[in-house]
mmCIF file of the N, C-alpha and C atoms, coordinates in Angstrom:
data_MODEL
# 
_entry.id   MODEL 
# 
loop_
_atom_site.group_PDB 
_atom_site.id 
_atom_site.type_symbol 
_atom_site.label_atom_id 
_atom_site.label_alt_id 
_atom_site.label_comp_id 
_atom_site.label_asym_id 
_atom_site.label_entity_id 
_atom_site.label_seq_id 
_atom_site.pdbx_PDB_ins_code 
_atom_site.Cartn_x 
_atom_site.Cartn_y 
_atom_site.Cartn_z 
_atom_site.occupancy 
_atom_site.B_iso_or_equiv 
_atom_site.pdbx_formal_charge 
_atom_site.auth_seq_id 
_atom_site.auth_comp_id 
_atom_site.auth_asym_id 
_atom_site.auth_atom_id 
_atom_site.pdbx_PDB_model_num 
ATOM 1   N N  . MET A 1 1  ? 0.855   -1.173  0.010  1.00 0.00 ? 1  MET A N  1 
ATOM 2   C CA . MET A 1 1  ? -0.019  -0.037  -0.017 1.00 0.00 ? 1  MET A CA 1 
ATOM 3   C C  . MET A 1 1  ? 0.883   1.221   -0.042 1.00 0.00 ? 1  MET A C  1 
ATOM 4   N N  . THR A 1 2  ? 0.444   2.220   -0.645 1.00 0.00 ? 2  THR A N  1 
ATOM 5   C CA . THR A 1 2  ? 1.169   3.505   -0.711 1.00 0.00 ? 2  THR A CA 1 
ATOM 6   C C  . THR A 1 2  ? 0.837   4.397   0.485  1.00 0.00 ? 2  THR A C  1 
ATOM 7   N N  . GLU A 1 3  ? 1.546   5.410   0.628  1.00 0.00 ? 3  GLU A N  1 
ATOM 8   C CA . GLU A 1 3  ? 1.272   6.340   1.699  1.00 0.00 ? 3  GLU A CA 1 
ATOM 9   C C  . GLU A 1 3  ? -0.098  6.986   1.568  1.00 0.00 ? 3  GLU A C  1 
ATOM 10  N N  . SER A 1 4  ? -0.456  7.314   0.318  1.00 0.00 ? 4  SER A N  1 
ATOM 11  C CA . SER A 1 4  ? -1.811  7.898   0.114  1.00 0.00 ? 4  SER A CA 1 
ATOM 12  C C  . SER A 1 4  ? -2.934  6.884   0.388  1.00 0.00 ? 4  SER A C  1 
ATOM 13  N N  . GLN A 1 5  ? -2.670  5.615   0.096  1.00 0.00 ? 5  GLN A N  1 
ATOM 14  C CA . GLN A 1 5  ? -3.676  4.593   0.471  1.00 0.00 ? 5  GLN A CA 1 
ATOM 15  C C  . GLN A 1 5  ? -3.794  4.422   1.942  1.00 0.00 ? 5  GLN A C  1 
ATOM 16  N N  . LEU A 1 6  ? -2.707  4.548   2.626  1.00 0.00 ? 6  LEU A N  1 
ATOM 17  C CA . LEU A 1 6  ? -2.709  4.466   4.117  1.00 0.00 ? 6  LEU A CA 1 
ATOM 18  C C  . LEU A 1 6  ? -3.565  5.622   4.666  1.00 0.00 ? 6  LEU A C  1 
ATOM 19  N N  . GLU A 1 7  ? -3.315  6.826   4.141  1.00 0.00 ? 7  GLU A N  1 
ATOM 20  C CA . GLU A 1 7  ? -4.093  7.959   4.624  1.00 0.00 ? 7  GLU A CA 1 
ATOM 21  C C  . GLU A 1 7  ? -5.586  7.772   4.245  1.00 0.00 ? 7  GLU A C  1 
ATOM 22  N N  . ALA A 1 8  ? -5.862  7.338   3.092  1.00 0.00 ? 8  ALA A N  1 
ATOM 23  C CA . ALA A 1 8  ? -7.300  7.119   2.668  1.00 0.00 ? 8  ALA A CA 1 
ATOM 24  C C  . ALA A 1 8  ? -8.016  6.104   3.518  1.00 0.00 ? 8  ALA A C  1 
ATOM 25  N N  . ALA A 1 9  ? -7.324  5.050   3.997  1.00 0.00 ? 9  ALA A N  1 
ATOM 26  C CA . ALA A 1 9  ? -7.982  4.107   4.881  1.00 0.00 ? 9  ALA A CA 1 
ATOM 27  C C  . ALA A 1 9  ? -8.335  4.729   6.229  1.00 0.00 ? 9  ALA A C  1 
ATOM 28  N N  . PHE A 1 10 ? -7.468  5.553   6.728  1.00 0.00 ? 10 PHE A N  1 
ATOM 29  C CA . PHE A 1 10 ? -7.845  6.307   7.956  1.00 0.00 ? 10 PHE A CA 1 
ATOM 30  C C  . PHE A 1 10 ? -8.971  7.264   7.755  1.00 0.00 ? 10 PHE A C  1 
ATOM 31  N N  . ASP A 1 11 ? -8.918  7.960   6.631  1.00 0.00 ? 11 ASP A N  1 
ATOM 32  C CA . ASP A 1 11 ? -9.988  8.951   6.299  1.00 0.00 ? 11 ASP A CA 1 
ATOM 33  C C  . ASP A 1 11 ? -11.327 8.258   6.073  1.00 0.00 ? 11 ASP A C  1 
ATOM 34  N N  . ALA A 1 12 ? -11.347 7.086   5.494  1.00 0.00 ? 12 ALA A N  1 
ATOM 35  C CA . ALA A 1 12 ? -12.599 6.378   5.164  1.00 0.00 ? 12 ALA A CA 1 
ATOM 36  C C  . ALA A 1 12 ? -13.386 6.038   6.432  1.00 0.00 ? 12 ALA A C  1 
ATOM 37  N N  . VAL A 1 13 ? -12.716 5.811   7.541  1.00 0.00 ? 13 VAL A N  1 
ATOM 38  C CA . VAL A 1 13 ? -13.397 5.485   8.766  1.00 0.00 ? 13 VAL A CA 1 
ATOM 39  C C  . VAL A 1 13 ? -13.454 6.555   9.805  1.00 0.00 ? 13 VAL A C  1 
ATOM 40  N N  . GLY A 1 14 ? -13.049 7.757   9.389  1.00 0.00 ? 14 GLY A N  1 
ATOM 41  C CA . GLY A 1 14 ? -13.140 8.942   10.277 1.00 0.00 ? 14 GLY A CA 1 
ATOM 42  C C  . GLY A 1 14 ? -12.062 9.122   11.234 1.00 0.00 ? 14 GLY A C  1 
ATOM 43  N N  . TYR A 1 15 ? -10.834 8.544   10.939 1.00 0.00 ? 15 TYR A N  1 
ATOM 44  C CA . TYR A 1 15 ? -9.725  8.678   11.832 1.00 0.00 ? 15 TYR A CA 1 
ATOM 45  C C  . TYR A 1 15 ? -8.604  9.580   11.251 1.00 0.00 ? 15 TYR A C  1 
ATOM 46  N N  . SER A 1 16 ? -8.969  10.643  10.589 1.00 0.00 ? 16 SER A N  1 
ATOM 47  C CA . SER A 1 16 ? -7.995  11.573  9.950  1.00 0.00 ? 16 SER A CA 1 
ATOM 48  C C  . SER A 1 16 ? -7.105  12.149  11.039 1.00 0.00 ? 16 SER A C  1 
ATOM 49  N N  . ILE A 1 17 ? -7.630  12.479  12.205 1.00 0.00 ? 17 ILE A N  1 
ATOM 50  C CA . ILE A 1 17 ? -6.878  13.121  13.269 1.00 0.00 ? 17 ILE A CA 1 
ATOM 51  C C  . ILE A 1 17 ? -5.857  12.081  13.790 1.00 0.00 ? 17 ILE A C  1 
ATOM 52  N N  . LEU A 1 18 ? -6.261  10.810  13.965 1.00 0.00 ? 18 LEU A N  1 
ATOM 53  C CA . LEU A 1 18 ? -5.335  9.802   14.378 1.00 0.00 ? 18 LEU A CA 1 
ATOM 54  C C  . LEU A 1 18 ? -4.186  9.636   13.421 1.00 0.00 ? 18 LEU A C  1 
ATOM 55  N N  . TYR A 1 19 ? -4.565  9.667   12.125 1.00 0.00 ? 19 TYR A N  1 
ATOM 56  C CA . TYR A 1 19 ? -3.530  9.515   11.088 1.00 0.00 ? 19 TYR A CA 1 
ATOM 57  C C  . TYR A 1 19 ? -2.497  10.658  11.204 1.00 0.00 ? 19 TYR A C  1 
ATOM 58  N N  . GLU A 1 20 ? -3.042  11.849  11.375 1.00 0.00 ? 20 GLU A N  1 
ATOM 59  C CA . GLU A 1 20 ? -2.138  13.060  11.486 1.00 0.00 ? 20 GLU A CA 1 
ATOM 60  C C  . GLU A 1 20 ? -1.168  12.861  12.683 1.00 0.00 ? 20 GLU A C  1 
ATOM 61  N N  . LYS A 1 21 ? -1.648  12.282  13.737 1.00 0.00 ? 21 LYS A N  1 
ATOM 62  C CA . LYS A 1 21 ? -0.816  12.133  14.950 1.00 0.00 ? 21 LYS A CA 1 
ATOM 63  C C  . LYS A 1 21 ? 0.265   11.033  14.713 1.00 0.00 ? 21 LYS A C  1 
ATOM 64  N N  . LEU A 1 22 ? -0.061  9.966   13.930 1.00 0.00 ? 22 LEU A N  1 
ATOM 65  C CA . LEU A 1 22 ? 0.843   8.847   13.821 1.00 0.00 ? 22 LEU A CA 1 
ATOM 66  C C  . LEU A 1 22 ? 1.500   8.642   12.449 1.00 0.00 ? 22 LEU A C  1 
ATOM 67  N N  . LYS A 1 23 ? 1.112   9.454   11.477 1.00 0.00 ? 23 LYS A N  1 
ATOM 68  C CA . LYS A 1 23 ? 1.495   9.157   10.101 1.00 0.00 ? 23 LYS A CA 1 
ATOM 69  C C  . LYS A 1 23 ? 2.989   8.915   9.871  1.00 0.00 ? 23 LYS A C  1 
ATOM 70  N N  . TYR A 1 24 ? 3.847   9.755   10.306 1.00 0.00 ? 24 TYR A N  1 
ATOM 71  C CA . TYR A 1 24 ? 5.276   9.571   10.042 1.00 0.00 ? 24 TYR A CA 1 
ATOM 72  C C  . TYR A 1 24 ? 5.824   8.352   10.734 1.00 0.00 ? 24 TYR A C  1 
ATOM 73  N N  . LYS A 1 25 ? 5.454   8.161   12.015 1.00 0.00 ? 25 LYS A N  1 
ATOM 74  C CA . LYS A 1 25 ? 5.985   7.074   12.828 1.00 0.00 ? 25 LYS A CA 1 
ATOM 75  C C  . LYS A 1 25 ? 5.495   5.727   12.298 1.00 0.00 ? 25 LYS A C  1 
ATOM 76  N N  . ILE A 1 26 ? 4.187   5.584   11.923 1.00 0.00 ? 26 ILE A N  1 
ATOM 77  C CA . ILE A 1 26 ? 3.715   4.234   11.464 1.00 0.00 ? 26 ILE A CA 1 
ATOM 78  C C  . ILE A 1 26 ? 4.228   4.001   10.090 1.00 0.00 ? 26 ILE A C  1 
ATOM 79  N N  . TRP A 1 27 ? 4.446   5.003   9.288  1.00 0.00 ? 27 TRP A N  1 
ATOM 80  C CA . TRP A 1 27 ? 4.998   4.765   7.919  1.00 0.00 ? 27 TRP A CA 1 
ATOM 81  C C  . TRP A 1 27 ? 6.427   4.319   7.988  1.00 0.00 ? 27 TRP A C  1 
ATOM 82  N N  . VAL A 1 28 ? 7.200   4.895   8.875  1.00 0.00 ? 28 VAL A N  1 
ATOM 83  C CA . VAL A 1 28 ? 8.657   4.509   9.002  1.00 0.00 ? 28 VAL A CA 1 
ATOM 84  C C  . VAL A 1 28 ? 8.803   3.214   9.712  1.00 0.00 ? 28 VAL A C  1 
ATOM 85  N N  . ALA A 1 29 ? 7.972   2.892   10.722 1.00 0.00 ? 29 ALA A N  1 
ATOM 86  C CA . ALA A 1 29 ? 8.139   1.764   11.607 1.00 0.00 ? 29 ALA A CA 1 
ATOM 87  C C  . ALA A 1 29 ? 7.635   0.451   11.016 1.00 0.00 ? 29 ALA A C  1 
ATOM 88  N N  . PHE A 1 30 ? 6.875   0.483   9.977  1.00 0.00 ? 30 PHE A N  1 
ATOM 89  C CA . PHE A 1 30 ? 6.285   -0.754  9.395  1.00 0.00 ? 30 PHE A CA 1 
ATOM 90  C C  . PHE A 1 30 ? 6.358   -0.701  7.898  1.00 0.00 ? 30 PHE A C  1 
ATOM 91  N N  . ASN A 1 31 ? 6.577   -1.837  7.287  1.00 0.00 ? 31 ASN A N  1 
ATOM 92  C CA . ASN A 1 31 ? 6.596   -1.936  5.833  1.00 0.00 ? 31 ASN A CA 1 
ATOM 93  C C  . ASN A 1 31 ? 5.173   -2.148  5.308  1.00 0.00 ? 31 ASN A C  1 
ATOM 94  N N  . TRP A 1 32 ? 4.526   -1.107  4.852  1.00 0.00 ? 32 TRP A N  1 
ATOM 95  C CA . TRP A 1 32 ? 3.182   -1.195  4.422  1.00 0.00 ? 32 TRP A CA 1 
ATOM 96  C C  . TRP A 1 32 ? 3.022   -1.641  2.978  1.00 0.00 ? 32 TRP A C  1 
ATOM 97  N N  . LYS A 1 33 ? 4.110   -1.671  2.245  1.00 0.00 ? 33 LYS A N  1 
ATOM 98  C CA . LYS A 1 33 ? 4.033   -1.959  0.793  1.00 0.00 ? 33 LYS A CA 1 
ATOM 99  C C  . LYS A 1 33 ? 3.256   -3.204  0.424  1.00 0.00 ? 33 LYS A C  1 
ATOM 100 N N  . GLU A 1 34 ? 3.345   -4.241  1.218  1.00 0.00 ? 34 GLU A N  1 
ATOM 101 C CA . GLU A 1 34 ? 2.684   -5.486  0.926  1.00 0.00 ? 34 GLU A CA 1 
ATOM 102 C C  . GLU A 1 34 ? 1.343   -5.666  1.610  1.00 0.00 ? 34 GLU A C  1 
ATOM 103 N N  . ASP A 1 35 ? 0.958   -4.662  2.373  1.00 0.00 ? 35 ASP A N  1 
ATOM 104 C CA . ASP A 1 35 ? -0.310  -4.808  3.097  1.00 0.00 ? 35 ASP A CA 1 
ATOM 105 C C  . ASP A 1 35 ? -1.500  -4.383  2.291  1.00 0.00 ? 35 ASP A C  1 
ATOM 106 N N  . ASP A 1 36 ? -2.657  -4.966  2.646  1.00 0.00 ? 36 ASP A N  1 
ATOM 107 C CA . ASP A 1 36 ? -3.906  -4.720  1.942  1.00 0.00 ? 36 ASP A CA 1 
ATOM 108 C C  . ASP A 1 36 ? -4.658  -3.530  2.595  1.00 0.00 ? 36 ASP A C  1 
ATOM 109 N N  . PRO A 1 37 ? -4.941  -2.498  1.917  1.00 0.00 ? 37 PRO A N  1 
ATOM 110 C CA . PRO A 1 37 ? -5.636  -1.426  2.528  1.00 0.00 ? 37 PRO A CA 1 
ATOM 111 C C  . PRO A 1 37 ? -7.010  -1.791  3.184  1.00 0.00 ? 37 PRO A C  1 
ATOM 112 N N  . ASP A 1 38 ? -7.635  -2.808  2.603  1.00 0.00 ? 38 ASP A N  1 
ATOM 113 C CA . ASP A 1 38 ? -8.908  -3.243  3.117  1.00 0.00 ? 38 ASP A CA 1 
ATOM 114 C C  . ASP A 1 38 ? -8.795  -3.833  4.520  1.00 0.00 ? 38 ASP A C  1 
ATOM 115 N N  . ILE A 1 39 ? -7.685  -4.608  4.781  1.00 0.00 ? 39 ILE A N  1 
ATOM 116 C CA . ILE A 1 39 ? -7.471  -5.103  6.106  1.00 0.00 ? 39 ILE A CA 1 
ATOM 117 C C  . ILE A 1 39 ? -7.225  -3.937  7.098  1.00 0.00 ? 39 ILE A C  1 
ATOM 118 N N  . LEU A 1 40 ? -6.513  -2.938  6.749  1.00 0.00 ? 40 LEU A N  1 
ATOM 119 C CA . LEU A 1 40 ? -6.288  -1.796  7.624  1.00 0.00 ? 40 LEU A CA 1 
ATOM 120 C C  . LEU A 1 40 ? -7.580  -1.101  7.882  1.00 0.00 ? 40 LEU A C  1 
ATOM 121 N N  . GLU A 1 41 ? -8.401  -0.937  6.876  1.00 0.00 ? 41 GLU A N  1 
ATOM 122 C CA . GLU A 1 41 ? -9.708  -0.229  7.029  1.00 0.00 ? 41 GLU A CA 1 
ATOM 123 C C  . GLU A 1 41 ? -10.611 -0.995  7.916  1.00 0.00 ? 41 GLU A C  1 
ATOM 124 N N  . ARG A 1 42 ? -10.653 -2.368  7.801  1.00 0.00 ? 42 ARG A N  1 
ATOM 125 C CA . ARG A 1 42 ? -11.459 -3.174  8.641  1.00 0.00 ? 42 ARG A CA 1 
ATOM 126 C C  . ARG A 1 42 ? -10.997 -3.180  10.089 1.00 0.00 ? 42 ARG A C  1 
ATOM 127 N N  . PHE A 1 43 ? -9.640  -3.124  10.265 1.00 0.00 ? 43 PHE A N  1 
ATOM 128 C CA . PHE A 1 43 ? -9.030  -2.982  11.583 1.00 0.00 ? 43 PHE A CA 1 
ATOM 129 C C  . PHE A 1 43 ? -9.462  -1.708  12.243 1.00 0.00 ? 43 PHE A C  1 
ATOM 130 N N  . LEU A 1 44 ? -9.393  -0.589  11.459 1.00 0.00 ? 44 LEU A N  1 
ATOM 131 C CA . LEU A 1 44 ? -9.757  0.700   12.040 1.00 0.00 ? 44 LEU A CA 1 
ATOM 132 C C  . LEU A 1 44 ? -11.222 0.788   12.360 1.00 0.00 ? 44 LEU A C  1 
ATOM 133 N N  . SER A 1 45 ? -12.031 0.076   11.596 1.00 0.00 ? 45 SER A N  1 
ATOM 134 C CA . SER A 1 45 ? -13.468 0.050   11.849 1.00 0.00 ? 45 SER A CA 1 
ATOM 135 C C  . SER A 1 45 ? -13.819 -0.818  13.109 1.00 0.00 ? 45 SER A C  1 
ATOM 136 N N  . ALA A 1 46 ? -13.007 -1.855  13.320 1.00 0.00 ? 46 ALA A N  1 
ATOM 137 C CA . ALA A 1 46 ? -13.324 -2.755  14.448 1.00 0.00 ? 46 ALA A CA 1 
ATOM 138 C C  . ALA A 1 46 ? -12.810 -2.219  15.813 1.00 0.00 ? 46 ALA A C  1 
ATOM 139 N N  . TYR A 1 47 ? -11.794 -1.406  15.795 1.00 0.00 ? 47 TYR A N  1 
ATOM 140 C CA . TYR A 1 47 ? -11.261 -0.849  17.016 1.00 0.00 ? 47 TYR A CA 1 
ATOM 141 C C  . TYR A 1 47 ? -11.835 0.563   17.256 1.00 0.00 ? 47 TYR A C  1 
ATOM 142 N N  . ALA A 1 48 ? -11.991 0.924   18.534 1.00 0.00 ? 48 ALA A N  1 
ATOM 143 C CA . ALA A 1 48 ? -12.536 2.244   18.905 1.00 0.00 ? 48 ALA A CA 1 
ATOM 144 C C  . ALA A 1 48 ? -11.376 3.038   19.418 1.00 0.00 ? 48 ALA A C  1 
ATOM 145 N N  . PHE A 1 49 ? -10.930 4.030   18.689 1.00 0.00 ? 49 PHE A N  1 
ATOM 146 C CA . PHE A 1 49 ? -9.894  4.930   19.103 1.00 0.00 ? 49 PHE A CA 1 
ATOM 147 C C  . PHE A 1 49 ? -10.536 6.266   19.510 1.00 0.00 ? 49 PHE A C  1 
ATOM 148 N N  . GLU A 1 50 ? -10.270 6.643   20.720 1.00 0.00 ? 50 GLU A N  1 
ATOM 149 C CA . GLU A 1 50 ? -10.787 7.901   21.264 1.00 0.00 ? 50 GLU A CA 1 
ATOM 150 C C  . GLU A 1 50 ? -9.837  9.081   20.903 1.00 0.00 ? 50 GLU A C  1 
ATOM 151 N N  . GLU A 1 51 ? -10.426 10.195  20.471 1.00 0.00 ? 51 GLU A N  1 
ATOM 152 C CA . GLU A 1 51 ? -9.556  11.341  20.090 1.00 0.00 ? 51 GLU A CA 1 
ATOM 153 C C  . GLU A 1 51 ? -8.765  11.864  21.244 1.00 0.00 ? 51 GLU A C  1 
ATOM 154 N N  . ASP A 1 52 ? -9.295  11.863  22.452 1.00 0.00 ? 52 ASP A N  1 
ATOM 155 C CA . ASP A 1 52 ? -8.582  12.430  23.551 1.00 0.00 ? 52 ASP A CA 1 
ATOM 156 C C  . ASP A 1 52 ? -7.583  11.424  24.235 1.00 0.00 ? 52 ASP A C  1 
ATOM 157 N N  . GLU A 1 53 ? -7.690  10.155  23.848 1.00 0.00 ? 53 GLU A N  1 
ATOM 158 C CA . GLU A 1 53 ? -6.764  9.147   24.369 1.00 0.00 ? 53 GLU A CA 1 
ATOM 159 C C  . GLU A 1 53 ? -5.470  9.118   23.524 1.00 0.00 ? 53 GLU A C  1 
ATOM 160 N N  . GLU A 1 54 ? -4.380  9.088   24.260 1.00 0.00 ? 54 GLU A N  1 
ATOM 161 C CA . GLU A 1 54 ? -3.100  9.081   23.516 1.00 0.00 ? 54 GLU A CA 1 
ATOM 162 C C  . GLU A 1 54 ? -2.732  7.627   23.151 1.00 0.00 ? 54 GLU A C  1 
ATOM 163 N N  . ILE A 1 55 ? -2.391  7.440   21.921 1.00 0.00 ? 55 ILE A N  1 
ATOM 164 C CA . ILE A 1 55 ? -2.001  6.112   21.440 1.00 0.00 ? 55 ILE A CA 1 
ATOM 165 C C  . ILE A 1 55 ? -0.630  6.271   20.811 1.00 0.00 ? 55 ILE A C  1 
ATOM 166 N N  . HIS A 1 56 ? 0.237   5.331   21.097 1.00 0.00 ? 56 HIS A N  1 
ATOM 167 C CA . HIS A 1 56 ? 1.607   5.399   20.592 1.00 0.00 ? 56 HIS A CA 1 
ATOM 168 C C  . HIS A 1 56 ? 1.769   4.493   19.366 1.00 0.00 ? 56 HIS A C  1 
ATOM 169 N N  . CYS A 1 57 ? 2.712   4.795   18.522 1.00 0.00 ? 57 CYS A N  1 
ATOM 170 C CA . CYS A 1 57 ? 2.955   4.058   17.356 1.00 0.00 ? 57 CYS A CA 1 
ATOM 171 C C  . CYS A 1 57 ? 3.087   2.571   17.606 1.00 0.00 ? 57 CYS A C  1 
ATOM 172 N N  . ASN A 1 58 ? 3.933   2.198   18.550 1.00 0.00 ? 58 ASN A N  1 
ATOM 173 C CA . ASN A 1 58 ? 4.142   0.768   18.859 1.00 0.00 ? 58 ASN A CA 1 
ATOM 174 C C  . ASN A 1 58 ? 2.865   0.074   19.346 1.00 0.00 ? 58 ASN A C  1 
ATOM 175 N N  . GLU A 1 59 ? 2.101   0.788   20.073 1.00 0.00 ? 59 GLU A N  1 
ATOM 176 C CA . GLU A 1 59 ? 0.832   0.202   20.529 1.00 0.00 ? 59 GLU A CA 1 
ATOM 177 C C  . GLU A 1 59 ? -0.129  -0.008  19.372 1.00 0.00 ? 59 GLU A C  1 
ATOM 178 N N  . PHE A 1 60 ? -0.266  1.001   18.506 1.00 0.00 ? 60 PHE A N  1 
ATOM 179 C CA . PHE A 1 60 ? -1.084  0.873   17.309 1.00 0.00 ? 60 PHE A CA 1 
ATOM 180 C C  . PHE A 1 60 ? -0.684  -0.315  16.434 1.00 0.00 ? 60 PHE A C  1 
ATOM 181 N N  . LEU A 1 61 ? 0.627   -0.377  16.163 1.00 0.00 ? 61 LEU A N  1 
ATOM 182 C CA . LEU A 1 61 ? 1.152   -1.388  15.268 1.00 0.00 ? 61 LEU A CA 1 
ATOM 183 C C  . LEU A 1 61 ? 1.048   -2.804  15.932 1.00 0.00 ? 61 LEU A C  1 
ATOM 184 N N  . PHE A 1 62 ? 1.166   -2.892  17.203 1.00 0.00 ? 62 PHE A N  1 
ATOM 185 C CA . PHE A 1 62 ? 0.990   -4.161  17.916 1.00 0.00 ? 62 PHE A CA 1 
ATOM 186 C C  . PHE A 1 62 ? -0.460  -4.655  17.664 1.00 0.00 ? 62 PHE A C  1 
ATOM 187 N N  . HIS A 1 63 ? -1.447  -3.863  17.910 1.00 0.00 ? 63 HIS A N  1 
ATOM 188 C CA . HIS A 1 63 ? -2.819  -4.308  17.666 1.00 0.00 ? 63 HIS A CA 1 
ATOM 189 C C  . HIS A 1 63 ? -3.122  -4.571  16.218 1.00 0.00 ? 63 HIS A C  1 
ATOM 190 N N  . TYR A 1 64 ? -2.589  -3.753  15.368 1.00 0.00 ? 64 TYR A N  1 
ATOM 191 C CA . TYR A 1 64 ? -2.781  -3.994  13.908 1.00 0.00 ? 64 TYR A CA 1 
ATOM 192 C C  . TYR A 1 64 ? -2.225  -5.296  13.464 1.00 0.00 ? 64 TYR A C  1 
ATOM 193 N N  . LYS A 1 65 ? -1.007  -5.635  13.902 1.00 0.00 ? 65 LYS A N  1 
ATOM 194 C CA . LYS A 1 65 ? -0.312  -6.874  13.470 1.00 0.00 ? 65 LYS A CA 1 
ATOM 195 C C  . LYS A 1 65 ? -1.083  -8.089  13.983 1.00 0.00 ? 65 LYS A C  1 
ATOM 196 N N  . ILE A 1 66 ? -1.608  -8.021  15.194 1.00 0.00 ? 66 ILE A N  1 
ATOM 197 C CA . ILE A 1 66 ? -2.455  -9.130  15.702 1.00 0.00 ? 66 ILE A CA 1 
ATOM 198 C C  . ILE A 1 66 ? -3.682  -9.287  14.851 1.00 0.00 ? 66 ILE A C  1 
ATOM 199 N N  . TYR A 1 67 ? -4.393  -8.187  14.552 1.00 0.00 ? 67 TYR A N  1 
ATOM 200 C CA . TYR A 1 67 ? -5.595  -8.256  13.711 1.00 0.00 ? 67 TYR A CA 1 
ATOM 201 C C  . TYR A 1 67 ? -5.276  -8.808  12.336 1.00 0.00 ? 67 TYR A C  1 
ATOM 202 N N  . LYS A 1 68 ? -4.183  -8.330  11.738 1.00 0.00 ? 68 LYS A N  1 
ATOM 203 C CA . LYS A 1 68 ? -3.822  -8.810  10.422 1.00 0.00 ? 68 LYS A CA 1 
ATOM 204 C C  . LYS A 1 68 ? -3.511  -10.263 10.432 1.00 0.00 ? 68 LYS A C  1 
ATOM 205 N N  . ASN A 1 69 ? -2.795  -10.759 11.437 1.00 0.00 ? 69 ASN A N  1 
ATOM 206 C CA . ASN A 1 69 ? -2.414  -12.113 11.556 1.00 0.00 ? 69 ASN A CA 1 
ATOM 207 C C  . ASN A 1 69 ? -3.686  -13.018 11.674 1.00 0.00 ? 69 ASN A C  1 
ATOM 208 N N  . ILE A 1 70 ? -4.641  -12.574 12.433 1.00 0.00 ? 70 ILE A N  1 
ATOM 209 C CA . ILE A 1 70 ? -5.929  -13.340 12.637 1.00 0.00 ? 70 ILE A CA 1 
ATOM 210 C C  . ILE A 1 70 ? -6.662  -13.425 11.280 1.00 0.00 ? 70 ILE A C  1 
ATOM 211 N N  . VAL A 1 71 ? -6.721  -12.294 10.542 1.00 0.00 ? 71 VAL A N  1 
ATOM 212 C CA . VAL A 1 71 ? -7.373  -12.242 9.239  1.00 0.00 ? 71 VAL A CA 1 
ATOM 213 C C  . VAL A 1 71 ? -6.689  -13.226 8.274  1.00 0.00 ? 71 VAL A C  1 
ATOM 214 N N  . GLU A 1 72 ? -5.394  -13.149 8.229  1.00 0.00 ? 72 GLU A N  1 
ATOM 215 C CA . GLU A 1 72 ? -4.654  -13.956 7.258  1.00 0.00 ? 72 GLU A CA 1 
ATOM 216 C C  . GLU A 1 72 ? -4.675  -15.454 7.606  1.00 0.00 ? 72 GLU A C  1 
ATOM 217 N N  . LYS A 1 73 ? -4.550  -15.785 8.879  1.00 0.00 ? 73 LYS A N  1 
ATOM 218 C CA . LYS A 1 73 ? -4.561  -17.171 9.332  1.00 0.00 ? 73 LYS A CA 1 
ATOM 219 C C  . LYS A 1 73 ? -5.905  -17.810 9.110  1.00 0.00 ? 73 LYS A C  1 
ATOM 220 N N  . ASN A 1 74 ? -6.947  -17.073 9.222  1.00 0.00 ? 74 ASN A N  1 
ATOM 221 C CA . ASN A 1 74 ? -8.300  -17.623 9.100  1.00 0.00 ? 74 ASN A CA 1 
ATOM 222 C C  . ASN A 1 74 ? -8.896  -17.357 7.648  1.00 0.00 ? 74 ASN A C  1 
ATOM 223 N N  . HIS A 1 75 ? -8.066  -16.811 6.772  1.00 0.00 ? 75 HIS A N  1 
ATOM 224 C CA . HIS A 1 75 ? -8.470  -16.599 5.366  1.00 0.00 ? 75 HIS A CA 1 
ATOM 225 C C  . HIS A 1 75 ? -9.757  -15.771 5.289  1.00 0.00 ? 75 HIS A C  1 
ATOM 226 N N  . TRP A 1 76 ? -9.767  -14.648 6.061  1.00 0.00 ? 76 TRP A N  1 
ATOM 227 C CA . TRP A 1 76 ? -10.906 -13.758 6.029  1.00 0.00 ? 76 TRP A CA 1 
ATOM 228 C C  . TRP A 1 76 ? -10.746 -12.634 5.006  1.00 0.00 ? 76 TRP A C  1 
ATOM 229 N N  . ASN A 1 77 ? -9.848  -12.799 4.045  1.00 0.00 ? 77 ASN A N  1 
ATOM 230 C CA . ASN A 1 77 ? -9.553  -11.791 3.088  1.00 0.00 ? 77 ASN A CA 1 
ATOM 231 C C  . ASN A 1 77 ? -10.729 -11.623 2.111  1.00 0.00 ? 77 ASN A C  1 
# 
């Protein structure tokens, strides 16, 4: 996935503010090139992120990787 696809996934579920807070860190810390934007969008839809709650890059990526692993292992693509 490209950087613009990453941003679009956040925008599609109403997490533009979260993306603005994490964009550089999550782009650098994880190789998104082989990831499916649909999995990220479903992850963002499934989790409830509060605007006033602080979330760190590592915490976000930890939860995303678990979700992605579950989707891939169970062939929910």
